[in-house]
C-alpha positions in Angstrom: 0.1 0.0 0.0 1.1 3.3 -0.8 1.3 6.3 1.4 1.0 9.7 0.2 3.2 12.5 1.5 1.5 14.4 4.7 -0.4 17.7 3.0 1.6 20.8 4.5 -0.7 23.0 6.7 -2.7 25.5 5.2 -2.8 29.3 6.5 -5.9 30.9 7.3 -6.8 33.5 4.5 -7.7 35.7 7.1 -4.5 35.8 8.4 -2.6 35.8 5.7 -4.5 39.1 4.4 -3.6 41.0 7.9 -0.5 39.9 7.6 0.3 41.3 3.8 -1.9 44.4 4.8 0.6 45.1 7.7 3.8 44.1 5.5 2.9 46.5 2.5 3.0 50.1 4.3 6.3 49.2 6.6 8.8 50.3 4.1 7.2 53.4 2.7 6.6 54.4 6.6 10.3 53.7 7.5 11.2 56.7 5.3 7.7 58.7 5.7 7.2 58.7 9.4 10.4 60.9 10.9 10.6 63.4 7.7 8.9 65.8 10.1 11.3 65.3 12.6 14.4 65.8 10.2 15.2 69.4 11.6 15.0 68.5 14.9 17.5 65.7 14.4 19.8 67.8 12.9 19.6 69.8 16.0 20.3 66.7 18.1 22.8 65.3 16.2 24.5 68.9 15.7 24.6 68.7 12.0 23.3 71.0 8.9 20.2 70.0 7.0 22.4 68.2 4.4 23.8 65.5 6.3 20.8 64.7 7.9 19.1 64.3 4.6 21.6 61.8 3.7 20.1 59.1 6.2 17.2 59.0 3.9 19.0 58.4 0.8 21.1 55.8 2.5 18.0 53.9 3.9 16.6 54.3 -0.1 19.8 52.7 -1.9 19.7 49.8 0.5 16.1 49.2 -0.4 16.9 49.5 -3.5 19.5 46.6 -3.3 17.7 44.2 -1.2 14.8 44.4 -4.0 17.3 42.1 -5.6 18.1 39.3 -2.7 14.7 38.6 -1.4 13.2 37.4 -4.3 15.6 35.0 -5.0 16.4 33.5 -1.7 12.8 33.3 -0.8 12.2 31.1 -4.2 15.4 29.1 -2.6 15.1 28.7 1.1 11.0 29.8 1.6 9.2 32.6 2.4 9.3 32.2 6.3 12.9 32.2 6.5 13.5 34.9 4.1 10.7 37.3 5.7 12.1 36.7 9.7 16.0 36.9 8.3 15.1 40.5 6.7 12.9 41.6 9.6 15.8 40.6 12.0 18.2 42.4 10.3 15.7 45.4 10.1 15.2 45.2 13.8 19.1 45.4 14.3 19.3 48.7 12.6 16.3 49.7 14.9 17.8 49.3 17.6 21.3 50.7 16.7 19.0 54.2 15.4 17.8 54.3 19.0 21.1 54.3 20.8 23.6 56.2 18.9 24.3 59.6 19.3 26.7 59.5 16.2 25.1 60.4 12.6 27.6 57.8 11.3 26.7 55.1 13.2 22.6 56.0 13.0 22.7 56.1 8.7 24.8 52.9 8.9 21.6 51.7 11.3 19.1 53.5 8.2 20.9 51.1 6.0 20.6 48.1 7.9 16.6 48.9 8.1 16.4 49.6 4.3 18.3 46.7 3.8 16.4 44.3 6.3 12.9 45.6 5.5 13.0 45.1 2.1 11.8 41.7 2.5 8.1 42.6 3.3 7.7 44.7 -0.3 9.1 41.5 -1.8 7.9 38.7 -0.2 4.4 40.1 0.2 3.9 39.2 -3.3 5.1 35.8 -3.3 2.9 34.8 -0.3 -0.2 36.3 -2.0 0.7 34.2 -5.4 1.2 31.2 -3.1 -2.1 31.0 -1.6 -4.5 32.6 -3.8 -5.9 32.7 -7.3 -8.0 33.9 -9.4 -10.2 36.7 -8.4 -9.2 35.9 -4.6 -5.5 36.6 -5.6 -6.5 40.0 -7.5 -8.7 41.1 -4.4 -5.6 40.1 -2.3 -3.2 42.6 -4.3 -5.9 45.5 -4.5 -5.8 45.3 -0.9 -2.1 45.0 -1.0 -1.8 48.1 -3.0 -4.2 50.1 -1.1 -2.5 49.5 2.0 1.0 50.3 0.4 -0.5 53.3 -0.8 -1.7 54.3 2.8 1.9 54.3 4.0 3.1 57.2 2.8 -0.3 59.1 3.7 -0.3 58.5 7.3 3.4 58.3 8.6 4.3 61.9 8.3 0.4 62.2 10.6 1.7 59.8 12.8 5.1 61.0 13.2 4.1 64.3 13.9 1.9 63.6 16.6 4.3 61.0 18.3 6.9 63.9 18.3 4.7 66.8 19.6 4.0 64.2 22.6 7.1 62.3 22.8 9.9 64.0 21.4 11.4 62.7 18.0 13.0 59.6 18.9 9.3 58.1 19.5 9.2 57.9 15.8 12.1 55.1 16.0 10.7 53.4 18.8 7.4 53.1 16.7 9.3 51.5 14.1 10.8 48.8 16.0 7.7 48.2 17.8 6.0 47.8 14.1 9.0 45.2 13.2 9.0 43.7 16.4 4.9 42.9 15.4 6.0 41.5 12.2 8.7 39.1 13.2 5.9 37.6 16.1 3.4 37.2 13.2 5.6 35.4 11.2 7.3 33.5 13.4 4.5 32.2 15.3 1.3 32.2 12.7 2.8 32.1 9.0 3.3 28.2 7.8 5.7 28.1 5.1 3.7 28.4 1.6 6.5 27.9 -0.9 5.2 25.5 -3.6 8.8 24.4 -4.6 12.3 25.2 -4.2 14.4 27.0 -6.8 18.2 26.9 -6.3 20.0 29.2 -6.7 22.6 29.5 -10.1 24.1 32.4 -10.0 24.9 32.3 -14.1 21.2 31.5 -14.9 20.3 34.9 -12.3 23.2 37.0 -13.6 22.1 36.4 -17.6 18.4 37.1 -17.2 19.0 40.4 -15.4 21.2 41.5 -17.8 18.6 40.7 -20.5 15.9 42.7 -18.3 18.3 45.7 -17.6 19.3 45.8 -21.3 16.0 45.9 -22.8 15.3 49.8 -23.9 11.6 50.0 -22.7 12.3 49.0 -18.9 14.9 51.5 -19.0 12.7 54.0 -19.9 10.1 52.7 -17.3 12.5 52.2 -14.5 14.3 56.1 -14.7 10.5 57.6 -15.3 9.6 55.8 -12.4 12.4 56.6 -10.5 11.5 60.7 -11.5 8.4 60.5 -10.7 8.9 58.7 -7.2 11.7 61.5 -6.7 9.5 64.1 -7.1 7.8 62.9 -3.6 10.8 62.4 -2.0 12.5 65.4 -2.6 9.6 67.0 -0.8 9.8 65.1 2.3 13.0 65.8 2.9 13.4 69.7 1.5 9.8 70.7 2.7 10.4 70.2 6.7 13.1 72.8 6.8 11.6 74.9 4.5 8.1 74.9 6.3 9.3 74.6 10.1 12.7 76.8 10.2 12.3 79.3 7.2 8.4 79.6 7.6 8.3 79.0 10.9 5.5 76.3 10.9 5.1 73.5 13.4 5.6 70.4 12.9 1.9 68.8 12.9 1.3 71.9 10.3 3.8 69.9 8.0 2.5 66.8 9.1 -1.1 67.9 7.5 0.6 69.1 4.3 2.4 65.8 3.8 -0.9 64.0 4.6 -2.5 66.5 1.9 0.2 65.1 -0.4 0.1 61.6 0.2 -3.7 61.8 -0.6 -3.3 63.8 -3.6 -0.6 60.5 -4.9 -3.2 58.6 -4.1 -6.0 60.2 -5.9 -3.4 60.3 -8.8 -3.2 56.6 -8.6 -6.9 55.9 -8.4 -7.6 57.8 -11.2 -6.4 55.1 -13.4 -9.2 53.0 -11.8 -11.9 55.5 -12.5 -10.6 55.6 -16.5 -9.8 52.3 -16.8 -11.7 51.3 -20.2 -12.8 54.8 -21.0 -9.3 56.5 -21.8 -6.3 54.6 -22.8 -3.4 54.5 -20.7 -1.2 56.0 -23.0 -3.0 59.0 -23.5 -3.5 59.4 -19.4 0.2 59.2 -19.1 1.0 61.9 -22.2 -1.5 64.0 -20.6 0.1 63.9 -17.1 3.5 64.0 -18.6 2.6 67.3 -20.3 0.6 69.0 -17.2 3.7 68.2 -15.0 6.1 70.0 -17.5 3.7 73.2 -17.4 3.4 73.3 -13.8 7.3 72.7 -13.1 8.0 75.5 -15.6 5.1 77.5 -13.6 6.7 76.7 -10.3 10.1 78.2 -11.3 8.5 81.5 -13.1 6.8 81.7 -9.5 9.8 81.3 -7.6 11.9 83.7 -9.5 9.0 86.0 -8.9 7.8 85.8 -5.3 9.2 84.7 -2.2 8.9 81.6 -0.6 5.8 81.0 0.7 3.1 78.1 1.9 1.0 78.1 -1.3 3.5 79.0 -3.7 5.8 75.6 -2.4 2.7 73.4 -1.8 0.2 73.9 -4.7 2.4 73.1 -7.5 3.5 70.1 -5.5 -0.1 68.7 -5.2 -0.6 68.8 -9.0 3.1 67.5 -9.8 2.3 64.7 -7.0 -1.1 64.0 -8.8 0.7 63.8 -11.8 3.3 61.4 -10.5 0.6 59.3 -9.1 -1.3 58.4 -12.7 2.0 57.5 -14.0 4.0 55.5 -11.6 1.4 52.5 -11.9 0.9 52.2 -15.5 4.6 52.3 -16.0 5.0 49.6 -13.1 2.5 47.1 -15.5 4.5 47.9 -18.1 7.8 47.6 -17.1 6.6 43.8 -15.5 4.7 42.8 -18.4 8.2 43.0 -20.8 9.3 39.7 -19.2 5.7 37.7 -18.3 8.6 34.4 -18.2 10.7 36.5 -15.6 7.8 38.7 -13.6 9.3 37.7 -10.2 12.8 38.8 -11.5 11.7 41.8 -13.5 9.4 43.3 -10.1 12.8 43.0 -8.3 14.9 44.5 -11.0 12.4 47.2 -11.3 12.0 48.1 -8.1 15.8 47.8 -7.4 16.2 50.2 -10.3 13.8 52.8 -9.9 14.7 53.3 -6.1 18.3 53.6 -6.9 17.2 56.2 -9.5 15.2 58.2 -7.1 17.7 58.0 -4.3 20.3 59.6 -6.4 18.5 62.3 -7.1 17.6 63.0 -3.2 21.5 63.1 -2.7 21.2 65.8 -4.8 18.2 67.6 -3.4 20.2 67.3 0.2 22.6 69.7 -1.2 19.8 72.5 -2.3 19.8 75.8 -0.6 16.3 75.6 1.4 15.7 79.6 2.3 14.4 80.2 -1.1 11.8 78.2 -3.8 14.3 78.6 -6.4 16.6 75.9 -6.2 13.6 73.1 -5.0 11.3 74.6 -8.0 14.5 74.2 -10.7 15.0 70.6 -9.5 11.4 70.2 -10.0 11.4 71.6 -13.5 14.3 69.5 -14.6 12.4 66.2 -13.3 9.4 67.1 -15.0 11.4 67.9 -18.4 13.2 64.8 -17.7 10.1 62.6 -17.6 8.3 64.4 -20.4 11.1 63.3 -23.0 11.6 60.1 -21.8 7.7 59.3 -21.6 7.6 60.6 -25.6 10.0 58.2 -26.4 8.6 55.3 -24.3 4.7 56.3 -26.3 5.5 58.0 -29.1 2.8 59.4 -31.1 3.0 57.0 -33.7 2.5 54.4 -31.4 -0.6 56.0 -30.1 -3.4 56.0 -32.2 -6.0 56.7 -29.4 -4.8 60.3 -29.3 -6.2 60.9 -32.4 -9.6 60.4 -30.9 -11.2 63.1 -29.1 -14.2 63.2 -27.1 
């Protein structure tokens, strides 16, 4: 008599959805929760704005590198070990960040946080694919995207309130507590769902990665997505100093502005859903790029003619952010769809390359003088111009017949 192998215990669908919803926003929250505190942190570490802003850039570049690691790792050793290893590295960075008064060590801690928590961003997609199929999978991914989008919306508000009540260090304790909850949930509640291990083979992995990066369409996708993401991050590392130190507003005031910016980005993303089936994606993207080009030029003109003010800073930033929200998900879908046979790897490479692109721009942004709107407006104008030209190459008019159909 033959005996079949025992079935692997399954995960509760409700538990999985909650786990994915909690994994989704933490990578973004670890960037945005303390942006309201950057001026106080600079004072606490006795450094200038440029130095403290580098902690955001260092986190992002580490986060980008992690994108390439955890996809293949989770396929080889399992989802659960990959998650536990990554979260443990993140928690090590969190403890180090809490217990140092040296900026150099703090930046190292941020690198560990970024390198570790990338596992949440990568492995949650694999967990969803392992455990759900058909409409269930589609619904779960929708919830995941919503939770991911909520991270940058609510994080600055939470950070501002925590700073106001308990000091800026409380943001670091919040991040450590969040990571601890995730570690316990994965260790105690999640059952391994990897269908079959895929051995790590360096030559095949490197060859496929090279093939993906060499693709011209893919290059245009990740460059443009990086530019769009850089718009949001540049605001988050520059505006706290401009609003709080130059204009004399409170951290909570800035937190509310950051909330409005995040909600505007989410509205831009959601507008794609509203226009689905009515307006071709390529038309939406080209319109958004054209608007961004005009807004970037107008913001620079306003900056040259008027002194720095909240309206002059925030209103153009809201318009740029909305349009970035329109462009970003369309290019994400196009970039991943270029390699359907390598969907997991292409997702990891896309995430890595766009984060590197955005991270390099934030390094540049950290050197901007912040007592005037002109430097920031100039950077926005350049980013908008670059987005316009990359999207024209990605969506040439000759291939966009929908543009000829008006109304």
